[in-house]
All heavy atoms as an XYZ file, in Angstrom:
662
protein
N      70.053   -216.516     21.738
C      70.373   -217.893     21.474
C      70.409   -218.631     22.808
O      71.117   -218.230     23.713
C      71.721   -218.009     20.780
C      71.759   -217.417     19.395
S      73.364   -217.622     18.601
C      74.300   -216.370     19.448
N      69.613   -219.664     22.904
C      69.506   -220.457     24.123
C      70.035   -221.863     23.892
O      69.913   -222.408     22.800
C      68.042   -220.611     24.514
C      67.367   -219.391     24.994
C      66.798   -218.422     24.213
C      67.170   -219.007     26.343
N      66.258   -217.463     25.009
C      66.459   -217.797     26.323
C      67.503   -219.570     27.565
C      66.087   -217.142     27.486
C      67.125   -218.907     28.707
C      66.423   -217.710     28.663
N      70.581   -222.446     24.934
C      70.912   -223.865     24.932
C      70.583   -224.382     26.317
O      71.014   -223.829     27.321
C      72.391   -224.109     24.615
C      72.708   -225.569     24.436
C      72.578   -226.170     23.198
C      73.116   -226.341     25.513
C      72.856   -227.515     23.028
C      73.390   -227.688     25.355
C      73.263   -228.273     24.112
N      69.780   -225.434     26.376
C      69.363   -226.027     27.635
C      69.548   -227.528     27.530
O      69.130   -228.135     26.548
C      67.888   -225.698     27.899
C      67.384   -226.311     29.179
O      68.160   -226.612     30.077
N      66.087   -226.499     29.273
N      70.203   -228.122     28.499
C      70.384   -229.572     28.519
C      70.642   -229.999     29.959
O      70.862   -229.166     30.835
C      71.555   -229.978     27.618
N      70.591   -231.305     30.172
C      70.747   -231.793     31.540
C      71.394   -233.163     31.580
O      71.457   -233.868     30.583
C      69.392   -231.827     32.249
C      68.378   -232.722     31.572
C      68.221   -234.046     31.953
C      67.575   -232.241     30.550
C      67.300   -234.870     31.336
C      66.648   -233.047     29.930
C      66.510   -234.361     30.329
O      65.598   -235.181     29.715
N      71.864   -233.490     32.759
C      72.361   -234.815     33.090
C      71.496   -235.275     34.266
O      70.679   -234.505     34.764
C      73.844   -234.756     33.517
O      73.912   -234.129     34.803
C      74.701   -234.002     32.510
N      71.673   -236.511     34.758
C      70.894   -236.900     35.936
C      71.185   -236.021     37.159
O      70.358   -235.902     38.049
C      71.331   -238.335     36.202
C      71.809   -238.843     34.896
C      72.420   -237.645     34.213
N      72.342   -235.388     37.192
C      72.741   -234.607     38.362
C      72.455   -233.116     38.242
O      72.153   -232.452     39.228
C      74.246   -234.761     38.629
C      74.701   -236.155     38.931
C      74.895   -237.002     37.681
O      75.075   -236.448     36.581
O      74.853   -238.232     37.804
N      72.622   -232.563     37.047
C      72.560   -231.105     36.878
C      71.785   -230.721     35.631
O      71.789   -231.445     34.641
C      73.976   -230.529     36.724
C      74.941   -230.695     37.875
C      76.334   -230.255     37.449
C      74.475   -229.887     39.065
N      71.185   -229.554     35.704
C      70.592   -228.951     34.519
C      71.252   -227.598     34.326
O      71.576   -226.920     35.304
C      69.090   -228.750     34.683
C      68.475   -228.068     33.485
C      66.991   -227.807     33.631
O      66.472   -227.843     34.751
O      66.363   -227.534     32.606
N      71.469   -227.236     33.098
C      72.084   -225.944     32.832
C      71.456   -225.266     31.632
O      71.010   -225.918     30.694
N      71.414   -223.945     31.681
C      70.900   -223.134     30.583
C      71.928   -222.045     30.302
O      72.437   -221.413     31.225
C      69.557   -222.471     30.960
C      69.067   -221.576     29.836
C      68.519   -223.518     31.314
N      72.227   -221.847     29.041
C      73.131   -220.766     28.652
C      72.414   -219.915     27.604
O      71.682   -220.436     26.767
C      74.425   -221.322     28.084
N      72.622   -218.617     27.672
C      71.965   -217.714     26.733
C      72.929   -216.598     26.332
O      73.666   -216.078     27.164
C      70.732   -217.089     27.374
C      69.997   -216.142     26.444
S      68.637   -215.288     27.231
C      69.485   -213.964     28.055
N      72.898   -216.268     25.068
C      73.600   -215.091     24.549
C      72.520   -214.256     23.876
O      71.746   -214.770     23.076
C      74.673   -215.472     23.506
C      75.679   -216.459     24.075
C      75.369   -214.224     22.990
C      76.642   -217.009     23.046
N      72.450   -212.980     24.206
C      71.393   -212.167     23.613
C      71.844   -210.726     23.404
O      72.858   -210.291     23.934
C      70.146   -212.194     24.502
O      70.419   -211.569     25.741
N      71.060   -210.015     22.639
C      71.261   -208.594     22.390
C      70.587   -207.817     23.512
O      69.456   -208.113     23.890
C      70.638   -208.207     21.030
C      70.597   -206.693     20.861
C      71.380   -208.861     19.890
N      71.265   -206.814     24.043
C      70.659   -205.910     25.011
C      70.370   -204.611     24.264
O      71.255   -203.768     24.081
C      71.616   -205.651     26.174
C      71.102   -204.624     27.170
O      69.952   -204.148     27.009
O      71.851   -204.285     28.100
N      69.124   -204.432     23.807
C      68.825   -203.251     22.999
C      68.982   -201.935     23.753
O      69.071   -200.874     23.138
C      67.369   -203.463     22.564
C      66.804   -204.451     23.512
C      67.955   -205.277     24.024
N      69.065   -201.979     25.086
C      69.272   -200.765     25.869
C      70.730   -200.324     25.924
O      71.044   -199.225     26.362
N      71.641   -201.188     25.477
C      73.064   -200.873     25.494
C      73.393   -199.966     24.309
O      72.997   -200.243     23.179
C      73.868   -202.176     25.423
C      75.346   -201.965     25.585
O      75.962   -201.176     24.878
N      75.930   -202.707     26.501
N      74.123   -198.904     24.545
C      74.438   -197.946     23.477
C      75.271   -198.556     22.346
O      75.325   -197.997     21.253
C      75.176   -196.722     24.047
O      76.357   -197.162     24.731
C      74.278   -195.954     24.999
N      75.888   -199.704     22.580
C      76.647   -200.384     21.513
C      75.748   -200.612     20.305
O      76.203   -200.545     19.162
C      77.192   -201.725     22.020
C      77.796   -202.559     20.924
C      79.113   -202.370     20.538
C      77.057   -203.534     20.265
C      79.686   -203.125     19.519
C      77.606   -204.292     19.241
C      78.918   -204.082     18.868
O      79.475   -204.823     17.869
N      74.466   -200.876     20.537
C      73.550   -201.246     19.455
C      72.930   -200.042     18.748
O      72.243   -200.217     17.740
C      72.456   -202.168     19.986
C      73.028   -203.457     20.481
C      73.204   -203.820     21.778
C      73.536   -204.518     19.691
N      73.790   -205.064     21.844
C      74.011   -205.512     20.570
C      73.652   -204.744     18.328
C      74.576   -206.693     20.137
C      74.212   -205.939     17.890
C      74.667   -206.894     18.795
N      73.183   -198.838     19.217
C      72.610   -197.652     18.572
C      73.106   -197.560     17.134
O      74.311   -197.535     16.882
C      72.997   -196.375     19.349
O      72.567   -196.514     20.703
C      72.366   -195.137     18.728
N      72.168   -197.559     16.203
C      72.516   -197.457     14.780
C      73.043   -198.743     14.177
O      73.503   -198.729     13.034
N      73.011   -199.848     14.924
C      73.485   -201.130     14.396
C      72.323   -202.109     14.315
O      71.357   -202.015     15.061
C      74.541   -201.745     15.315
C      75.794   -200.944     15.363
C      76.827   -201.621     16.207
N      78.048   -200.809     16.142
C      79.131   -201.050     16.799
N      79.202   -202.081     17.592
N      80.175   -200.260     16.676
N      72.473   -203.063     13.419
C      71.481   -204.128     13.323
C      71.583   -204.977     14.587
O      72.678   -205.379     14.987
C      71.737   -204.984     12.087
C      70.683   -206.038     11.860
C      70.920   -206.811     10.575
O      71.880   -206.569      9.854
N      70.061   -207.755     10.313
N      70.462   -205.240     15.232
C      70.476   -205.972     16.497
C      70.432   -207.480     16.243
O      69.409   -208.134     16.395
C      69.319   -205.515     17.385
C      69.496   -204.085     17.810
C      68.423   -203.619     18.750
O      67.547   -204.356     19.149
N      68.492   -202.361     19.139
N      71.574   -208.015     15.834
C      71.724   -209.439     15.594
C      73.075   -209.886     16.127
O      74.029   -209.111     16.150
C      71.596   -209.790     14.097
O      71.745   -211.208     13.935
C      72.650   -209.079     13.260
N      73.127   -211.121     16.558
C      74.397   -211.681     17.033
C      75.176   -212.353     15.904
O      76.377   -212.554     16.019
C      74.128   -212.693     18.147
C      73.478   -212.099     19.395
C      73.120   -213.192     20.386
C      74.388   -211.079     20.042
N      74.513   -212.672     14.818
C      75.169   -213.326     13.695
C      76.221   -212.390     13.108
O      75.937   -211.254     12.753
C      74.147   -213.717     12.614
O      73.162   -214.561     13.208
C      74.809   -214.443     11.462
N      77.459   -212.868     13.062
C      78.565   -212.081     12.534
C      79.241   -211.185     13.558
O      80.238   -210.541     13.254
N      78.726   -211.154     14.781
C      79.316   -210.307     15.830
C      80.650   -210.900     16.283
O      80.758   -212.103     16.513
C      78.363   -210.221     17.024
C      78.825   -209.334     18.174
C      78.748   -207.865     17.767
C      77.958   -209.583     19.392
N      81.679   -210.055     16.381
C      82.994   -210.493     16.864
C      83.051   -210.251     18.358
O      82.807   -209.157     18.837
C      84.117   -209.749     16.156
C      85.515   -210.242     16.554
C      86.610   -209.598     15.727
N      86.464   -209.803     14.298
C      86.844   -210.919     13.653
N      87.371   -211.918     14.316
N      86.690   -211.011     12.343
N      83.374   -211.290     19.111
C      83.452   -211.187     20.568
C      84.807   -210.629     20.996
O      85.722   -210.501     20.178
C      83.244   -212.564     21.229
O      84.347   -213.401     20.901
C      81.941   -213.197     20.792
N      84.949   -210.340     22.270
C      86.202   -209.831     22.802
C      87.366   -210.787     22.605
O      88.521   -210.376     22.526
N      87.062   -212.093     22.519
C      88.128   -213.083     22.325
C      88.511   -213.224     20.853
O      89.438   -213.952     20.515
C      87.682   -214.450     22.850
O      86.639   -214.971     22.032
N      87.750   -212.548     19.969
C      88.049   -212.625     18.540
C      87.169   -213.602     17.788
O      87.192   -213.637     16.562
N      86.381   -214.391     18.506
C      85.482   -215.336     17.843
C      84.364   -214.568     17.149
O      83.932   -213.509     17.609
C      84.892   -216.308     18.860
N      83.894   -215.095     16.026
C      82.777   -214.498     15.302
C      81.575   -215.408     15.483
O      81.649   -216.608     15.196
C      83.109   -214.322     13.802
C      81.918   -213.763     13.046
C      84.322   -213.421     13.633
N      80.479   -214.844     15.981
C      79.278   -215.640     16.239
C      78.574   -215.986     14.940
O      78.440   -215.155     14.047
C      78.330   -214.884     17.166
C      78.881   -214.519     18.545
C      77.825   -213.778     19.354
C      79.338   -215.759     19.288
N      78.127   -217.237     14.851
C      77.437   -217.698     13.646
C      75.924   -217.609     13.780
O      75.207   -217.756     12.810
C      77.821   -219.153     13.359
O      77.287   -220.003     14.372
N      75.434   -217.401     14.989
C      73.996   -217.368     15.205
C      73.421   -218.748     15.457
O      72.215   -218.945     15.448
N      74.283   -219.727     15.716
C      73.853   -221.097     15.964
C      73.866   -221.340     17.468
O      74.908   -221.303     18.098
C      74.808   -222.053     15.244
C      74.458   -223.503     15.452
O      74.161   -223.935     16.554
N      74.513   -224.255     14.381
N      72.693   -221.596     18.065
C      72.621   -221.772     19.522
C      73.480   -222.927     20.016
O      74.078   -222.838     21.076
C      71.217   -222.065     20.001
O      70.225   -221.502     19.304
N      73.499   -224.028     19.266
C      74.267   -225.183     19.718
C      75.747   -224.855     19.783
O      76.440   -225.223     20.725
C      74.026   -226.385     18.782
O      72.622   -226.648     18.755
C      74.761   -227.609     19.246
N      76.242   -224.131     18.797
C      77.662   -223.795     18.765
C      78.038   -222.798     19.847
O      78.945   -223.040     20.638
C      78.039   -223.208     17.382
O      77.661   -224.137     16.384
C      79.514   -222.929     17.296
N      77.331   -221.678     19.904
C      77.728   -220.632     20.839
C      77.220   -220.871     22.263
O      77.998   -221.031     23.182
C      77.280   -219.260     20.334
C      78.239   -218.692     19.324
C      77.704   -218.785     17.905
O      76.487   -218.879     17.713
O      78.522   -218.733     16.980
N      75.922   -220.902     22.448
C      75.385   -221.112     23.795
C      75.730   -222.509     24.298
O      76.001   -222.698     25.475
C      73.866   -220.924     23.802
O      73.522   -219.624     23.393
N      75.753   -223.477     23.396
C      76.124   -224.840     23.780
C      77.559   -224.922     24.277
O      77.878   -225.690     25.178
N      78.435   -224.110     23.706
C      79.824   -224.071     24.174
C      79.934   -223.537     25.593
O      80.729   -224.018     26.403
N      79.112   -222.536     25.909
C      79.082   -222.003     27.275
C      78.542   -223.068     28.221
O      79.090   -223.311     29.300
C      78.221   -220.725     27.340
C      78.872   -219.611     26.523
C      77.998   -220.295     28.788
C      77.981   -218.414     26.298
N      77.445   -223.733     27.813
C      76.851   -224.804     28.627
C      77.890   -225.890     28.897
O      78.057   -226.345     30.022
C      75.634   -225.389     27.908
C      74.970   -226.487     28.651
C      73.965   -226.363     29.560
C      75.262   -227.885     28.586
N      73.610   -227.591     30.058
C      74.397   -228.549     29.474
C      76.176   -228.644     27.853
C      74.414   -229.926     29.652
C      76.190   -230.014     28.033
C      75.316   -230.639     28.916
N      78.606   -226.306     27.853
C      79.605   -227.372     28.005
C      80.697   -226.956     28.988
O      81.118   -227.757     29.826
C      80.225   -227.716     26.648
C      81.225   -228.850     26.737
C      81.814   -229.181     25.386
C      82.830   -230.292     25.524
N      83.490   -230.592     24.253
N      81.152   -225.718     28.898
C      82.196   -225.250     29.819
C      81.697   -225.259     31.261
O      82.414   -225.685     32.176
C      82.653   -223.849     29.421
N      80.445   -224.803     31.471
C      79.879   -224.801     32.828
C      79.774   -226.226     33.373
O      80.182   -226.505     34.496
C      78.456   -224.210     32.829
C      78.363   -222.752     32.548
S      76.668   -222.114     32.735
C      75.677   -223.208     31.738
N      79.214   -227.108     32.557
C      78.985   -228.478     33.016
C      80.310   -229.224     33.193
O      80.460   -230.006     34.136
C      78.076   -229.211     32.041
C      76.691   -228.588     31.940
S      75.785   -228.551     33.491
C      74.862   -230.046     33.341
N      81.265   -228.987     32.317
C      82.572   -229.648     32.438
C      83.286   -229.238     33.716
O      84.044   -230.013     34.296
C      83.457   -229.313     31.230
O      82.899   -229.859     30.061
N      83.047   -228.017     34.175
C      83.661   -227.544     35.414
C      82.972   -228.144     36.638
O      83.621   -228.419     37.645
C      83.600   -226.025     35.480
N      81.666   -228.350     36.562
C      80.914   -228.786     37.733
C      80.751   -230.304     37.839
O      80.788   -230.853     38.950
C      79.533   -228.134     37.746
C      78.756   -228.362     39.017
C      79.492   -227.879     40.266
O      80.114   -226.822     40.276
N      79.449   -228.650     41.328
N      80.556   -231.001     36.736
C      80.271   -232.441     36.804
C      81.340   -233.269     37.507
O      81.005   -234.200     38.237
C      79.974   -233.002     35.413
C      78.560   -232.739     34.916
C      78.413   -233.179     33.470
C      77.535   -233.430     35.792
N      82.636   -232.969     37.347
C      83.633   -233.766     38.072
C      83.492   -233.667     39.597
O      83.966   -234.533     40.325
C      84.969   -233.188     37.618
C      84.681   -232.576     36.293
C      83.277   -232.053     36.406
N      82.826   -232.641     40.076
C      82.632   -232.460     41.519
C      81.338   -233.114     42.006
O      81.013   -233.037     43.185
C      82.557   -230.959     41.843
C      83.758   -230.171     41.394
C      83.492   -228.685     41.578
C      84.567   -227.858     40.895
N      84.264   -226.429     40.945
N      80.597   -233.728     41.100
C      79.273   -234.270     41.402
C      79.294   -235.785     41.258
O      79.777   -236.295     40.253
C      78.245   -233.679     40.413
O      78.358   -232.256     40.431
C      76.844   -234.076     40.767
N      78.770   -236.532     42.248
C      78.730   -237.994     42.103
C      77.907   -238.396     40.869
O      76.829   -237.856     40.636
C      78.031   -238.469     43.379
C      78.122   -237.328     44.336
C      78.198   -236.082     43.505
N      78.432   -239.316     40.100
C      77.751   -239.763     38.887
C      76.610   -240.712     39.218
O      76.747   -241.587     40.069
C      78.741   -240.451     37.960
N      75.508   -240.519     38.551
C      74.367   -241.426     38.665
C      73.847   -241.694     37.260
O      74.297   -241.078     36.293
C      73.235   -240.809     39.524
O      72.818   -239.586     38.926
C      73.686   -240.544     40.943
N      72.903   -242.600     37.166
C      72.298   -242.944     35.880
C      70.917   -242.302     35.787
O      70.270   -242.040     36.797
C      72.150   -244.465     35.748
C      73.473   -245.216     35.762
C      74.301   -244.904     34.536
O      73.806   -244.878     33.424
N      75.589   -244.656     34.741
N      70.460   -242.079     34.563
C      69.081   -241.651     34.381
C      68.167   -242.769     34.864
O      68.474   -243.955     34.695
C      68.781   -241.381     32.900
C      69.277   -240.048     32.420
C      70.435   -239.954     31.667
C      68.578   -238.891     32.704
C      70.890   -238.726     31.210
C      69.019   -237.655     32.251
C      70.179   -237.580     31.506
N      67.058   -242.408     35.455
C      66.074   -243.402     35.870
C      65.518   -244.079     34.622
O      65.338   -243.432     33.592
C      64.950   -242.737     36.649
N      65.266   -245.391     34.700
C      64.714   -246.063     33.523
C      63.336   -245.493     33.168
O      62.576   -245.092     34.048
C      64.594   -247.521     33.944
C      64.939   -247.586     35.381
C      65.452   -246.265     35.820
N      63.060   -245.461     31.894
C      61.781   -244.948     31.423
C      60.691   -245.962     31.727
O      60.814   -247.139     31.406
C      61.848   -244.675     29.920
C      60.517   -244.295     29.322
C      59.934   -243.068     29.624
C      59.846   -245.152     28.470
C      58.715   -242.709     29.085
C      58.624   -244.801     27.924
C      58.066   -243.578     28.239
O      56.857   -243.231     27.709
N      59.641   -245.494     32.353
C      58.493   -246.346     32.634
C      57.278   -245.707     31.980
O      56.774   -244.683     32.455
C      58.253   -246.465     34.157
O      59.458   -246.900     34.766
C      57.130   -247.426     34.463
N      56.811   -246.308     30.880
C      55.652   -245.715     30.213
C      54.414   -245.785     31.103
O      54.248   -246.737     31.865
C      55.469   -246.549     28.955
C      56.375   -247.707     29.083
C      57.306   -247.473     30.220
N      53.602   -244.786     31.017
C      52.351   -244.779     31.764
C      51.201   -244.602     30.792
O      51.353   -244.025     29.716
C      52.307   -243.632     32.791
O      52.476   -242.402     32.094
C      53.405   -243.783     33.824
N      50.068   -245.121     31.160
C      48.873   -244.968     30.343
C      48.001   -243.922     31.004
O      47.717   -244.001     32.194
C      48.115   -246.310     30.243
O      49.004   -247.281     29.731
C      46.907   -246.186     29.353
N      47.624   -242.954     30.233
C      46.723   -241.933     30.754
C      45.558   -241.807     29.797
O      45.677   -242.087     28.613
C      47.410   -240.569     30.884
O      47.830   -240.161     29.587
C      48.606   -240.633     31.816
N      44.441   -241.419     30.303
C      43.324   -241.123     29.418
C      43.084   -239.628     29.478
O      43.052   -239.034     30.555
C      42.081   -241.904     29.827
O      41.671   -241.524     31.121
N      42.980   -239.040     28.327
C      42.781   -237.599     28.246
C      41.305   -237.311     28.012
O      40.624   -238.068     27.326
C      43.618   -237.024     27.106
C      45.110   -237.194     27.329
S      46.076   -236.512     25.985
C      45.793   -234.786     26.222
N      40.813   -236.220     28.538
C      39.433   -235.831     28.270
C      39.219   -235.619     26.779
O      40.142   -235.271     26.043
C      39.268   -234.509     29.025
C      40.423   -234.431     29.948
C      41.495   -235.303     29.417
N      38.004   -235.841     26.313
C      37.678   -235.694     24.888
C      38.073   -234.328     24.356
O      38.469   -234.204     23.195
C      36.194   -235.952     24.660
N      38.014   -233.298     25.198
C      38.362   -231.942     24.741
C      39.801   -231.873     24.251
O      40.137   -231.069     23.396
C      38.151   -230.948     25.873
N      40.681   -232.717     24.762
C      42.088   -232.694     24.377
C      42.398   -233.656     23.236
O      43.350   -233.476     22.525
C      42.979   -233.032     25.577
C      42.897   -231.973     26.658
C      42.241   -232.237     27.848
C      43.449   -230.723     26.457
C      42.166   -231.265     28.829
C      43.360   -229.743     27.435
C      42.716   -230.021     28.607
O      42.639   -229.054     29.580
N      41.622   -234.708     23.103
C      41.899   -235.694     22.067
C      41.152   -235.384     20.771
O      41.497   -235.901     19.731
C      41.505   -237.099     22.532
O      40.093   -237.116     22.757
C      42.259   -237.528     23.760
N      40.104   -234.566     20.865
C      39.302   -234.278     19.685
C      38.243   -235.334     19.441
O      37.503   -235.292     18.482
N      38.177   -236.328     20.310
C      37.173   -237.398     20.178
C      36.070   -237.198     21.211
O      36.286   -236.650     22.265
C      37.828   -238.763     20.420
C      38.812   -239.120     19.336
C      39.358   -240.517     19.541
N      40.813   -240.384     19.455
C      41.680   -240.727     20.371
N      41.283   -241.277     21.470
N      42.958   -240.541     20.192
N      34.905   -237.678     20.872
C      33.771   -237.599     21.821
C      33.635   -238.878     22.612
O      33.971   -239.917     22.185
C      32.464   -237.378     21.073
O      32.587   -236.321     20.183
């Protein structure tokens, strides 16, 4: 389960995954859904809930130490793509 998001100052990625080489998984279904963590939480298999919670904790710890800025305004650009990419001749 991955969660990736960013602010103008920082980007963060959080991941929770199965390590099939770990003996814990021998004879068990290799899924995180329904897995009880050491803290007692039960994983639902939803990346936003689980990995997003880790991302939020990381960013909440770091962002107060970072000067706040705004996202740069969006400036649309016009590009022409070769016919091979557009499907047109």
